[in-house]
C-alpha positions in Angstrom: 125.0 140.6 107.0 124.0 138.2 104.0 120.7 139.9 101.8 117.4 138.1 102.3 117.1 137.4 98.7 118.0 138.4 95.1 115.0 138.9 92.7 115.0 138.8 88.5 112.2 140.6 86.9 111.0 139.7 83.4 109.0 141.8 81.1 106.2 140.8 79.9 102.4 141.4 79.2 100.5 139.4 82.1 98.7 137.0 79.5 96.0 136.1 82.1 94.3 138.5 84.3 92.8 135.9 86.7 95.9 134.6 86.9 96.0 133.6 91.2 98.1 135.2 93.6 100.2 132.1 93.5 103.8 130.9 92.6 106.2 127.9 92.1 108.2 127.2 94.8 111.7 125.1 95.2 114.2 124.3 97.9 117.0 123.7 96.6 120.5 123.4 97.0 123.0 125.1 93.9 124.5 122.0 93.1 121.5 120.3 92.2 121.2 123.1 88.9 120.9 120.3 86.5 117.9 118.6 88.3 116.2 122.2 88.6 116.4 123.5 85.2 115.2 119.7 84.3 112.0 120.2 86.6 111.9 123.7 85.5 111.7 122.9 81.5 108.9 120.0 81.9 106.7 122.2 84.4 107.4 125.6 81.6 106.6 123.1 78.2 103.5 121.6 80.0 102.0 124.3 81.7 103.7 127.8 83.3 104.8 129.5 79.5 101.0 130.0 79.0 100.7 131.6 82.5 103.5 132.9 83.6 103.8 132.3 87.6 106.4 133.4 89.3 109.3 130.8 90.5 110.3 131.6 94.5 113.7 129.7 95.4 114.6 128.8 98.7 118.2 127.2 100.1 120.1 127.3 103.0 123.1 128.9 102.1 123.2 131.9 99.5 122.5 131.3 95.7 125.3 131.2 93.1 125.0 134.2 90.3 125.2 131.0 87.8 122.5 129.5 89.8 120.6 132.6 89.4 121.0 133.7 86.1 120.5 130.1 84.4 117.0 129.7 86.6 116.2 133.1 85.5 116.8 132.8 82.5 114.2 129.0 81.9 111.3 131.1 84.1 108.9 132.4 81.8 107.7 134.9 85.1 109.7 136.6 87.5 112.3 134.6 89.9 112.9 135.5 93.6 115.6 133.8 95.7 116.0 133.5 99.3 117.8 132.4 102.6 115.9 130.2 105.1 116.8 131.6 108.4 119.9 129.4 110.4 117.3 128.9 113.3 114.8 127.5 111.0 117.9 124.9 109.5 119.4 124.1 112.1 118.6 122.0 116.0 116.0 124.3 118.1 117.0 124.8 121.4 115.3 122.1 123.5 116.3 119.7 121.4 119.0 117.3 123.4 121.9 116.9 120.4 123.3 113.7 121.9 120.1 112.0 122.2 119.6 113.0 118.6 122.8 112.0 117.0 122.1 108.6 119.1 119.0 108.0 117.0 120.7 109.2 113.7 123.0 106.6 114.5 120.8 103.4 115.4 118.9 104.7 112.2 121.7 104.5 109.9 122.8 101.0 111.3 119.2 99.8 110.8 119.9 101.2 107.0 116.7 103.4 107.2 116.4 105.9 104.4 118.0 109.4 105.1 118.3 107.7 108.7 121.4 109.1 109.1 121.1 112.6 107.6 121.2 115.9 109.8 120.7 117.8 106.8 117.1 115.7 105.7 116.2 116.1 109.1 116.5 120.2 108.7 114.6 119.9 105.7 111.4 118.3 107.1 111.3 120.4 109.6 111.7 123.5 107.2 108.7 122.0 105.3 106.4 121.2 108.1 106.7 124.5 109.7 108.5 127.5 108.6 108.0 127.4 104.3 105.2 129.1 104.3 106.1 132.4 106.7 109.7 132.9 104.5 109.3 136.6 103.8 109.4 136.1 99.8 106.0 133.5 100.7 104.4 136.1 102.8 102.7 137.7 99.9 100.9 134.6 98.2 98.0 132.7 99.0 99.1 129.7 97.1 101.9 127.5 96.2 102.9 124.7 93.8 106.0 122.6 95.4 108.2 121.8 92.7 111.3 119.3 93.4 114.4 119.3 91.6 114.8 116.2 88.9 111.1 115.0 89.0 109.1 114.3 85.6 106.1 116.2 84.3 104.4 114.2 81.5 100.9 116.1 81.0 100.3 119.3 79.5 97.8 121.4 81.6 95.2 123.3 79.8 94.1 124.9 82.8 95.1 126.8 85.8 94.9 124.7 89.0 95.8 127.4 91.2 91.9 128.8 90.2 90.6 125.5 89.9 91.6 125.1 93.6 90.4 128.4 94.9 87.0 128.1 92.3 86.1 124.8 94.1 87.2 125.3 97.7 90.4 122.8 97.8 92.8 123.7 100.7 95.2 120.5 99.9 96.1 118.6 96.7 97.9 115.2 95.5 98.6 112.8 93.0 100.4 110.1 94.7 100.0 108.5 97.9 101.6 106.1 99.9 102.5 104.3 103.4 105.3 106.1 105.1 108.0 103.8 106.3 106.8 102.9 109.9 110.2 103.6 111.7 110.9 106.7 110.7 107.5 108.2 112.8 106.8 105.6 115.6 105.5 108.1 117.8 104.2 110.8 115.4 100.6 109.2 116.2 100.6 108.8 119.3 101.7 112.8 119.6 98.9 113.3 117.4 96.5 111.5 119.4 97.4 114.1 122.7 97.1 117.0 120.4 93.7 116.1 119.3 92.4 115.6 122.6 94.1 118.2 123.9 92.4 120.9 121.3 89.4 118.9 119.9 88.2 122.2 118.3 90.9 122.2 115.9 89.4 118.6 114.3 87.5 119.0 111.3 83.7 118.0 111.2 83.7 115.8 108.3 87.2 115.5 107.9 89.7 112.5 106.2 90.6 110.8 109.4 89.8 106.9 107.3 92.3 107.9 105.1 94.8 107.1 107.7 93.3 105.6 110.1 91.5 102.0 108.8 88.1 100.3 110.1 86.4 103.7 110.9 88.3 103.8 114.2 88.5 107.9 114.2 91.0 109.1 116.6 91.4 106.5 118.8 92.8 103.8 116.0 96.0 103.2 115.0 97.5 105.2 112.1 97.8 102.8 109.0 100.8 105.0 107.4 99.3 106.4 104.4 100.0 110.1 103.3 100.1 112.5 100.3 103.5 112.8 98.7 104.4 115.9 99.5 106.7 116.3 96.9 104.4 117.1 94.7 101.5 119.2 96.5 99.6 122.6 95.1 98.1 124.2 98.5 96.3 127.1 99.8 99.4 128.7 101.7 96.7 130.6 104.5 95.9 126.6 106.0 99.7 126.2 107.0 99.5 129.9 108.2 96.5 128.9 110.1 96.0 128.5 114.0 94.9 125.2 113.7 98.4 124.4 111.6 100.2 126.3 113.8 99.4 124.9 116.9 99.7 121.3 115.3 103.3 121.7 114.2 104.3 123.6 117.3 102.9 120.6 119.0 105.0 118.1 117.2 108.0 120.6 116.9 108.2 120.4 120.9 107.7 116.4 121.1 111.3 116.4 119.6 110.2 113.8 116.7 112.2 115.5 114.0 115.4 114.7 115.3 114.7 111.8 118.1 113.2 109.8 115.2 112.9 111.1 111.3 109.3 112.7 110.7 108.7 113.8 107.5 106.9 116.5 106.3 104.6 114.3 104.1 102.9 112.3 106.7 103.0 115.7 109.1 101.2 117.7 106.3 99.1 114.4 105.5 97.5 113.9 108.9 97.2 117.8 109.4 95.3 118.1 106.2 93.2 114.9 107.3 92.1 116.0 110.4 91.9 119.9 110.1 90.2 120.1 106.9 86.9 118.6 105.6 87.6 115.9 103.2 86.2 118.2 100.8 89.0 120.5 100.5 91.5 117.8 99.5 91.7 117.2 95.9 93.5 114.1 93.8 94.7 115.6 90.5 93.7 112.3 88.4 94.8 114.1 85.3 98.3 115.1 86.1 101.2 112.5 85.1 104.2 112.8 87.3 107.3 111.1 88.4 109.4 111.2 91.2 112.1 108.4 91.7 111.3 105.6 92.2 107.1 105.8 91.8 105.3 107.5 88.6 101.9 107.6 87.7 100.1 108.3 84.5 96.7 109.5 83.6 94.8 106.4 82.5 91.5 107.5 80.8 91.7 107.2 76.8 91.5 111.2 76.3 95.1 111.6 77.6 96.5 108.6 76.4 95.7 109.1 72.7 95.3 112.6 72.3 98.9 113.2 73.1 98.2 115.1 76.0 100.5 113.0 77.9 103.5 111.4 77.1 103.6 108.2 79.6 102.7 104.5 80.2 99.5 104.1 81.3 100.3 100.6 82.4 103.4 101.7 84.5 100.9 103.8 87.2 102.0 103.7 90.7 98.1 104.1 91.5 97.4 100.4 90.8 100.6 99.5 92.8 100.0 97.3 96.2 101.8 100.0 97.9 99.4 102.7 96.7 97.2 104.4 99.3 95.0 106.0 96.6 92.3 103.0 97.2 91.7 103.8 100.1 91.4 108.0 99.6 88.9 107.2 96.5 87.4 104.9 99.6 86.4 107.6 101.7 86.7 110.3 99.2 83.2 108.7 97.0 85.3 108.5 93.6 
């Protein structure tokens, strides 16, 4: 039987006794090592070298010794390496595989991004419903999702985990963007039926007006706005909650992760918008970040002229016609 994980410990004095029960998480393949190290280097230099939070790496295949050596050498804190269970990275039993393959073929023919990829669907389902219950993550309350090949432009001179905890936040983001409609044609229909069946899970003072225009509520059409989940700092216990567990199970039974191409970003975003009060969702306006093809840069003078950030504030997705951030500011009262 393959080992569940490997651990690399570092000998150091904890620099902050108030450090939160948190980890940096990367779902990554062995061949992505160069991109993983690039992302790590920036997060370490801009933030983590001062706090030494641990890194948790997850993979659907066993990590190579080279990957472990290089990433543990880059990290300022401890590192752990986990294997994704096969049953969480494969078609569930209730999925009609022939129907799923036909859907992938049609999406590929229609040139839908990742439309023909089964691996991408496994990844979206895993990030939507399982990562937070991986044995390596069960001991943590908070996580910061880090993708391979991101750019991180600004020094963080405070602990975002502590900020989230102290201010009763449960979910945070930096970029908001519309999802491709062809990837989720029935996701909102399924969500509406969930809300009708389980109204007790819908939060008071929620953020539904971020995802539905004109104050039409749950009966209105989805506007496809979502928080871009390649960056998120969030409370793991939100994903483990009864409300979110029920929501994911409902969606999983619908089969849209395989019959369509439901992404974890719209799933996370709809869940946060409905199941949390809007005050518990936070936009990190002081973070400069890029995940190809979009980047955002803080526009305030302090960030720009002090040297805290190294990015072009005039090349900023916040102001792009496709950005959903103005919609967020409208409902959040910013």
